PDB file of N, CA, C and O in Angstrom:
ATOM      1  N   MET A   1       0.848  -1.176   0.000  1.00  0.00           N
ATOM      2  CA  MET A   1       0.000   0.000   0.000  1.00  0.00           C
ATOM      3  C   MET A   1       0.894   1.240   0.000  1.00  0.00           C
ATOM      4  O   MET A   1       1.921   1.292   0.677  1.00  0.00           O
ATOM      5  N   ASN A   2       0.483   2.209  -0.760  1.00  0.00           N
ATOM      6  CA  ASN A   2       1.215   3.458  -0.858  1.00  0.00           C
ATOM      7  C   ASN A   2       1.256   4.140   0.519  1.00  0.00           C
ATOM      8  O   ASN A   2       0.252   4.173   1.231  1.00  0.00           O
ATOM      9  N   LYS A   3       2.415   4.677   0.881  1.00  0.00           N
ATOM     10  CA  LYS A   3       2.545   5.267   2.217  1.00  0.00           C
ATOM     11  C   LYS A   3       1.663   6.500   2.385  1.00  0.00           C
ATOM     12  O   LYS A   3       1.227   6.793   3.498  1.00  0.00           O
ATOM     13  N   TYR A   4       1.394   7.226   1.305  1.00  0.00           N
ATOM     14  CA  TYR A   4       0.528   8.395   1.402  1.00  0.00           C
ATOM     15  C   TYR A   4      -0.925   7.977   1.634  1.00  0.00           C
ATOM     16  O   TYR A   4      -1.644   8.592   2.421  1.00  0.00           O
ATOM     17  N   LEU A   5      -1.336   6.932   0.940  1.00  0.00           N
ATOM     18  CA  LEU A   5      -2.686   6.411   1.129  1.00  0.00           C
ATOM     19  C   LEU A   5      -2.855   5.865   2.543  1.00  0.00           C
ATOM     20  O   LEU A   5      -3.887   6.068   3.182  1.00  0.00           O
ATOM     21  N   LYS A   6      -1.839   5.178   3.013  1.00  0.00           N
ATOM     22  CA  LYS A   6      -1.888   4.632   4.369  1.00  0.00           C
ATOM     23  C   LYS A   6      -1.989   5.771   5.394  1.00  0.00           C
ATOM     24  O   LYS A   6      -2.767   5.677   6.343  1.00  0.00           O
ATOM     25  N   GLY A   7      -1.227   6.816   5.214  1.00  0.00           N
ATOM     26  CA  GLY A   7      -1.290   7.968   6.112  1.00  0.00           C
ATOM     27  C   GLY A   7      -2.646   8.648   6.071  1.00  0.00           C
ATOM     28  O   GLY A   7      -3.168   9.078   7.099  1.00  0.00           O
ATOM     29  N   TYR A   8      -3.214   8.744   4.868  1.00  0.00           N
ATOM     30  CA  TYR A   8      -4.540   9.340   4.725  1.00  0.00           C
ATOM     31  C   TYR A   8      -5.577   8.521   5.478  1.00  0.00           C
ATOM     32  O   TYR A   8      -6.408   9.079   6.194  1.00  0.00           O
ATOM     33  N   LEU A   9      -5.537   7.212   5.324  1.00  0.00           N
ATOM     34  CA  LEU A   9      -6.512   6.344   5.985  1.00  0.00           C
ATOM     35  C   LEU A   9      -6.355   6.377   7.506  1.00  0.00           C
ATOM     36  O   LEU A   9      -7.346   6.359   8.236  1.00  0.00           O
ATOM     37  N   ILE A  10      -5.125   6.424   7.971  1.00  0.00           N
ATOM     38  CA  ILE A  10      -4.897   6.523   9.418  1.00  0.00           C
ATOM     39  C   ILE A  10      -5.440   7.857   9.935  1.00  0.00           C
ATOM     40  O   ILE A  10      -6.057   7.908  10.999  1.00  0.00           O
ATOM     41  N   GLY A  11      -5.215   8.922   9.191  1.00  0.00           N
ATOM     42  CA  GLY A  11      -5.737  10.235   9.578  1.00  0.00           C
ATOM     43  C   GLY A  11      -7.255  10.252   9.633  1.00  0.00           C
ATOM     44  O   GLY A  11      -7.840  10.825  10.552  1.00  0.00           O
ATOM     45  N   LYS A  12      -7.896   9.623   8.648  1.00  0.00           N
ATOM     46  CA  LYS A  12      -9.359   9.548   8.644  1.00  0.00           C
ATOM     47  C   LYS A  12      -9.859   8.735   9.826  1.00  0.00           C
ATOM     48  O   LYS A  12     -10.861   9.098  10.442  1.00  0.00           O
ATOM     49  N   ALA A  13      -9.184   7.648  10.152  1.00  0.00           N
ATOM     50  CA  ALA A  13      -9.590   6.820  11.290  1.00  0.00           C
ATOM     51  C   ALA A  13      -9.500   7.621  12.589  1.00  0.00           C
ATOM     52  O   ALA A  13     -10.379   7.523  13.445  1.00  0.00           O
ATOM     53  N   ILE A  14      -8.451   8.401  12.732  1.00  0.00           N
ATOM     54  CA  ILE A  14      -8.295   9.239  13.929  1.00  0.00           C
ATOM     55  C   ILE A  14      -9.394  10.296  13.970  1.00  0.00           C
ATOM     56  O   ILE A  14      -9.966  10.563  15.027  1.00  0.00           O
ATOM     57  N   GLU A  15      -9.688  10.895  12.821  1.00  0.00           N
ATOM     58  CA  GLU A  15     -10.725  11.925  12.750  1.00  0.00           C
ATOM     59  C   GLU A  15     -12.091  11.363  13.156  1.00  0.00           C
ATOM     60  O   GLU A  15     -12.829  12.010  13.900  1.00  0.00           O
ATOM     61  N   ILE A  16     -12.427  10.179  12.678  1.00  0.00           N
ATOM     62  CA  ILE A  16     -13.701   9.542  13.024  1.00  0.00           C
ATOM     63  C   ILE A  16     -13.737   9.193  14.504  1.00  0.00           C
ATOM     64  O   ILE A  16     -14.775   9.339  15.150  1.00  0.00           O
ATOM     65  N   THR A  17     -12.622   8.738  15.043  1.00  0.00           N
ATOM     66  CA  THR A  17     -12.561   8.402  16.468  1.00  0.00           C
ATOM     67  C   THR A  17     -12.780   9.639  17.331  1.00  0.00           C
ATOM     68  O   THR A  17     -13.515   9.587  18.317  1.00  0.00           O
ATOM     69  N   VAL A  18     -12.153  10.738  16.970  1.00  0.00           N
ATOM     70  CA  VAL A  18     -12.305  11.980  17.729  1.00  0.00           C
ATOM     71  C   VAL A  18     -13.751  12.477  17.651  1.00  0.00           C
ATOM     72  O   VAL A  18     -14.309  12.923  18.654  1.00  0.00           O
ATOM     73  N   ALA A  19     -14.352  12.401  16.472  1.00  0.00           N
ATOM     74  CA  ALA A  19     -15.741  12.844  16.324  1.00  0.00           C
ATOM     75  C   ALA A  19     -16.676  11.965  17.149  1.00  0.00           C
ATOM     76  O   ALA A  19     -17.593  12.473  17.794  1.00  0.00           O
ATOM     77  N   GLY A  20     -16.455  10.662  17.133  1.00  0.00           N
ATOM     78  CA  GLY A  20     -17.277   9.750  17.931  1.00  0.00           C
ATOM     79  C   GLY A  20     -17.142  10.013  19.411  1.00  0.00           C
ATOM     80  O   GLY A  20     -18.126   9.964  20.149  1.00  0.00           O
ATOM     81  N   THR A  21     -15.933  10.291  19.849  1.00  0.00           N
ATOM     82  CA  THR A  21     -15.706  10.600  21.263  1.00  0.00           C
ATOM     83  C   THR A  21     -16.410  11.898  21.650  1.00  0.00           C
ATOM     84  O   THR A  21     -16.993  11.995  22.730  1.00  0.00           O
ATOM     85  N   ALA A  22     -16.356  12.887  20.772  1.00  0.00           N
ATOM     86  CA  ALA A  22     -17.028  14.159  21.054  1.00  0.00           C
ATOM     87  C   ALA A  22     -18.535  13.960  21.182  1.00  0.00           C
ATOM     88  O   ALA A  22     -19.166  14.570  22.045  1.00  0.00           O
ATOM     89  N   VAL A  23     -19.117  13.120  20.338  1.00  0.00           N
ATOM     90  CA  VAL A  23     -20.554  12.845  20.411  1.00  0.00           C
ATOM     91  C   VAL A  23     -20.886  12.123  21.706  1.00  0.00           C
ATOM     92  O   VAL A  23     -21.887  12.438  22.350  1.00  0.00           O
ATOM     93  N   MET A  24     -20.061  11.158  22.097  1.00  0.00           N
ATOM     94  CA  MET A  24     -20.310  10.425  23.340  1.00  0.00           C
ATOM     95  C   MET A  24     -20.258  11.365  24.543  1.00  0.00           C
ATOM     96  O   MET A  24     -21.096  11.270  25.440  1.00  0.00           O
ATOM     97  N   VAL A  25     -19.286  12.265  24.566  1.00  0.00           N
ATOM     98  CA  VAL A  25     -19.163  13.212  25.677  1.00  0.00           C
ATOM     99  C   VAL A  25     -20.370  14.150  25.700  1.00  0.00           C
ATOM    100  O   VAL A  25     -20.912  14.442  26.766  1.00  0.00           O
ATOM    101  N   ALA A  26     -20.791  14.620  24.525  1.00  0.00           N
ATOM    102  CA  ALA A  26     -21.943  15.523  24.463  1.00  0.00           C
ATOM    103  C   ALA A  26     -23.214  14.823  24.941  1.00  0.00           C
ATOM    104  O   ALA A  26     -24.037  15.433  25.624  1.00  0.00           O
ATOM    105  N   ARG A  27     -23.377  13.559  24.589  1.00  0.00           N
ATOM    106  CA  ARG A  27     -24.545  12.808  25.070  1.00  0.00           C
ATOM    107  C   ARG A  27     -24.481  12.635  26.575  1.00  0.00           C
ATOM    108  O   ARG A  27     -25.490  12.777  27.265  1.00  0.00           O
ATOM    109  N   HIS A  28     -23.311  12.331  27.079  1.00  0.00           N
ATOM    110  CA  HIS A  28     -23.159  12.107  28.517  1.00  0.00           C
ATOM    111  C   HIS A  28     -23.458  13.376  29.313  1.00  0.00           C
ATOM    112  O   HIS A  28     -24.057  13.320  30.387  1.00  0.00           O
ATOM    113  N   LYS A  29     -23.035  14.516  28.775  1.00  0.00           N
ATOM    114  CA  LYS A  29     -23.263  15.787  29.466  1.00  0.00           C
ATOM    115  C   LYS A  29     -24.668  16.321  29.234  1.00  0.00           C
ATOM    116  O   LYS A  29     -25.068  17.301  29.862  1.00  0.00           O
ATOM    117  N   GLY A  30     -25.428  15.686  28.337  1.00  0.00           N
ATOM    118  CA  GLY A  30     -26.793  16.115  28.074  1.00  0.00           C
ATOM    119  C   GLY A  30     -26.900  17.262  27.093  1.00  0.00           C
ATOM    120  O   GLY A  30     -27.937  17.921  27.030  1.00  0.00           O
ATOM    121  N   LEU A  31     -25.864  17.512  26.335  1.00  0.00           N
ATOM    122  CA  LEU A  31     -25.907  18.601  25.363  1.00  0.00           C
ATOM    123  C   LEU A  31     -26.727  18.236  24.130  1.00  0.00           C
ATOM    124  O   LEU A  31     -27.314  19.109  23.491  1.00  0.00           O
ATOM    125  N   ILE A  32     -26.766  16.951  23.799  1.00  0.00           N
ATOM    126  CA  ILE A  32     -27.610  16.467  22.708  1.00  0.00           C
ATOM    127  C   ILE A  32     -28.377  15.259  23.210  1.00  0.00           C
ATOM    128  O   ILE A  32     -27.925  14.559  24.117  1.00  0.00           O
ATOM    129  N   ASP A  33     -29.551  15.014  22.612  1.00  0.00           N
ATOM    130  CA  ASP A  33     -30.331  13.853  23.022  1.00  0.00           C
ATOM    131  C   ASP A  33     -29.996  12.665  22.121  1.00  0.00           C
ATOM    132  O   ASP A  33     -29.089  12.756  21.294  1.00  0.00           O
ATOM    133  N   ALA A  34     -30.703  11.575  22.270  1.00  0.00           N
ATOM    134  CA  ALA A  34     -30.383  10.344  21.549  1.00  0.00           C
ATOM    135  C   ALA A  34     -30.558  10.493  20.040  1.00  0.00           C
ATOM    136  O   ALA A  34     -29.904   9.785  19.274  1.00  0.00           O
ATOM    137  N   GLU A  35     -31.435  11.406  19.600  1.00  0.00           N
ATOM    138  CA  GLU A  35     -31.670  11.596  18.167  1.00  0.00           C
ATOM    139  C   GLU A  35     -30.725  12.628  17.560  1.00  0.00           C
ATOM    140  O   GLU A  35     -30.941  13.091  16.440  1.00  0.00           O
ATOM    141  N   MET A  36     -29.682  12.985  18.297  1.00  0.00           N
ATOM    142  CA  MET A  36     -28.638  13.898  17.825  1.00  0.00           C
ATOM    143  C   MET A  36     -29.171  15.313  17.585  1.00  0.00           C
ATOM    144  O   MET A  36     -28.653  16.029  16.729  1.00  0.00           O
ATOM    145  N   ARG A  37     -30.196  15.720  18.331  1.00  0.00           N
ATOM    146  CA  ARG A  37     -30.687  17.084  18.232  1.00  0.00           C
ATOM    147  C   ARG A  37     -30.270  17.838  19.481  1.00  0.00           C
ATOM    148  O   ARG A  37     -30.348  17.293  20.582  1.00  0.00           O
ATOM    149  N   PRO A  38     -29.830  19.077  19.335  1.00  0.00           N
ATOM    150  CA  PRO A  38     -29.504  19.858  20.532  1.00  0.00           C
ATOM    151  C   PRO A  38     -30.741  20.020  21.409  1.00  0.00           C
ATOM    152  O   PRO A  38     -31.842  20.209  20.893  1.00  0.00           O
ATOM    153  N   THR A  39     -30.576  19.951  22.696  1.00  0.00           N
ATOM    154  CA  THR A  39     -31.713  19.993  23.606  1.00  0.00           C
ATOM    155  C   THR A  39     -32.295  21.394  23.751  1.00  0.00           C
ATOM    156  O   THR A  39     -33.450  21.533  24.154  1.00  0.00           O
ATOM    157  N   PHE A  40     -31.538  22.426  23.437  1.00  0.00           N
ATOM    158  CA  PHE A  40     -32.019  23.787  23.641  1.00  0.00           C
ATOM    159  C   PHE A  40     -33.026  24.213  22.585  1.00  0.00           C
ATOM    160  O   PHE A  40     -33.722  25.207  22.788  1.00  0.00           O
ATOM    161  N   LYS A  41     -33.133  23.507  21.468  1.00  0.00           N
ATOM    162  CA  LYS A  41     -34.015  23.932  20.385  1.00  0.00           C
ATOM    163  C   LYS A  41     -35.480  23.918  20.803  1.00  0.00           C
ATOM    164  O   LYS A  41     -36.243  24.788  20.384  1.00  0.00           O
ATOM    165  N   GLU A  42     -35.886  22.953  21.617  1.00  0.00           N
ATOM    166  CA  GLU A  42     -37.277  22.880  22.037  1.00  0.00           C
ATOM    167  C   GLU A  42     -37.643  24.121  22.847  1.00  0.00           C
ATOM    168  O   GLU A  42     -38.712  24.701  22.655  1.00  0.00           O
ATOM    169  N   ASP A  43     -36.760  24.522  23.744  1.00  0.00           N
ATOM    170  CA  ASP A  43     -37.014  25.717  24.542  1.00  0.00           C
ATOM    171  C   ASP A  43     -37.044  26.964  23.663  1.00  0.00           C
ATOM    172  O   ASP A  43     -37.886  27.841  23.854  1.00  0.00           O
ATOM    173  N   ALA A  44     -36.138  27.042  22.711  1.00  0.00           N
ATOM    174  CA  ALA A  44     -36.093  28.195  21.822  1.00  0.00           C
ATOM    175  C   ALA A  44     -37.351  28.249  20.962  1.00  0.00           C
ATOM    176  O   ALA A  44     -37.878  29.331  20.704  1.00  0.00           O
ATOM    177  N   PHE A  45     -37.835  27.095  20.517  1.00  0.00           N
ATOM    178  CA  PHE A  45     -39.050  27.049  19.706  1.00  0.00           C
ATOM    179  C   PHE A  45     -40.247  27.554  20.510  1.00  0.00           C
ATOM    180  O   PHE A  45     -41.054  28.334  20.005  1.00  0.00           O
ATOM    181  N   ALA A  46     -40.357  27.112  21.754  1.00  0.00           N
ATOM    182  CA  ALA A  46     -41.456  27.555  22.619  1.00  0.00           C
ATOM    183  C   ALA A  46     -41.364  29.059  22.876  1.00  0.00           C
ATOM    184  O   ALA A  46     -42.380  29.754  22.887  1.00  0.00           O
ATOM    185  N   GLU A  47     -40.152  29.554  23.080  1.00  0.00           N
ATOM    186  CA  GLU A  47     -39.971  30.993  23.292  1.00  0.00           C
ATOM    187  C   GLU A  47     -40.380  31.784  22.055  1.00  0.00           C
ATOM    188  O   GLU A  47     -41.019  32.830  22.168  1.00  0.00           O
ATOM    189  N   ASN A  48     -40.013  31.289  20.875  1.00  0.00           N
ATOM    190  CA  ASN A  48     -40.385  31.984  19.639  1.00  0.00           C
ATOM    191  C   ASN A  48     -41.894  32.008  19.466  1.00  0.00           C
ATOM    192  O   ASN A  48     -42.448  33.010  19.013  1.00  0.00           O
ATOM    193  N   GLN A  49     -42.569  30.917  19.823  1.00  0.00           N
ATOM    194  CA  GLN A  49     -44.027  30.884  19.730  1.00  0.00           C
ATOM    195  C   GLN A  49     -44.653  31.898  20.685  1.00  0.00           C
ATOM    196  O   GLN A  49     -45.583  32.613  20.312  1.00  0.00           O
ATOM    197  N   LYS A  50     -44.146  31.959  21.914  1.00  0.00           N
ATOM    198  CA  LYS A  50     -44.670  32.919  22.888  1.00  0.00           C
ATOM    199  C   LYS A  50     -44.461  34.354  22.405  1.00  0.00           C
ATOM    200  O   LYS A  50     -45.353  35.193  22.521  1.00  0.00           O
ATOM    201  N   ARG A  51     -43.276  34.624  21.863  1.00  0.00           N
ATOM    202  CA  ARG A  51     -42.964  35.967  21.376  1.00  0.00           C
ATOM    203  C   ARG A  51     -43.884  36.343  20.216  1.00  0.00           C
ATOM    204  O   ARG A  51     -44.370  37.472  20.150  1.00  0.00           O
ATOM    205  N   ALA A  52     -44.124  35.401  19.299  1.00  0.00           N
ATOM    206  CA  ALA A  52     -45.002  35.670  18.162  1.00  0.00           C
ATOM    207  C   ALA A  52     -46.436  35.909  18.632  1.00  0.00           C
ATOM    208  O   ALA A  52     -47.131  36.771  18.094  1.00  0.00           O
ATOM    209  N   LYS A  53     -46.874  35.158  19.622  1.00  0.00           N
ATOM    210  CA  LYS A  53     -48.227  35.337  20.158  1.00  0.00           C
ATOM    211  C   LYS A  53     -48.375  36.724  20.786  1.00  0.00           C
ATOM    212  O   LYS A  53     -49.394  37.389  20.598  1.00  0.00           O
ATOM    213  N   ARG A  54     -47.360  37.155  21.530  1.00  0.00           N
ATOM    214  CA  ARG A  54     -47.392  38.481  22.138  1.00  0.00           C
ATOM    215  C   ARG A  54     -47.440  39.579  21.073  1.00  0.00           C
ATOM    216  O   ARG A  54     -48.148  40.574  21.231  1.00  0.00           O
ATOM    217  N   LYS A  55     -46.684  39.391  19.991  1.00  0.00           N
ATOM    218  CA  LYS A  55     -46.684  40.384  18.915  1.00  0.00           C
ATOM    219  C   LYS A  55     -48.061  40.482  18.266  1.00  0.00           C
ATOM    220  O   LYS A  55     -48.536  41.578  17.967  1.00  0.00           O
ATOM    221  N   ARG A  56     -48.702  39.324  18.048  1.00  0.00           N
ATOM    222  CA  ARG A  56     -50.035  39.334  17.444  1.00  0.00           C
ATOM    223  C   ARG A  56     -51.043  40.024  18.359  1.00  0.00           C
ATOM    224  O   ARG A  56     -51.893  40.783  17.893  1.00  0.00           O
ATOM    225  N   LEU A  57     -50.946  39.761  19.653  1.00  0.00           N
ATOM    226  CA  LEU A  57     -51.876  40.378  20.596  1.00  0.00           C
ATOM    227  C   LEU A  57     -51.645  41.882  20.727  1.00  0.00           C
ATOM    228  O   LEU A  57     -52.578  42.633  21.008  1.00  0.00           O
ATOM    229  N   ALA A  58     -50.422  42.312  20.525  1.00  0.00           N
ATOM    230  CA  ALA A  58     -50.090  43.725  20.675  1.00  0.00           C
ATOM    231  C   ALA A  58     -50.610  44.560  19.509  1.00  0.00           C
ATOM    232  O   ALA A  58     -50.722  45.780  19.633  1.00  0.00           O
ATOM    233  N   ARG A  59     -50.923  43.944  18.405  1.00  0.00           N
ATOM    234  CA  ARG A  59     -51.382  44.699  17.222  1.00  0.00           C
ATOM    235  C   ARG A  59     -52.786  45.182  17.388  1.00  0.00           C
ATOM    236  O   ARG A  59     -53.325  45.831  16.491  1.00  0.00           O
TER     237      ARG A  59
END
């Protein structure tokens, strides 16, 4: 195997390992849920709905 190709593949393997570790840490800390969605979006969505409702009532 070409040494450059081997180095590229090793680099990709390390990159995937680091990304997987980052996801595991984020799940453990509760930053993302099991479906890989950030947990803060639900709160932000509810806040946007409340803000829009207030704007409509203010008109």
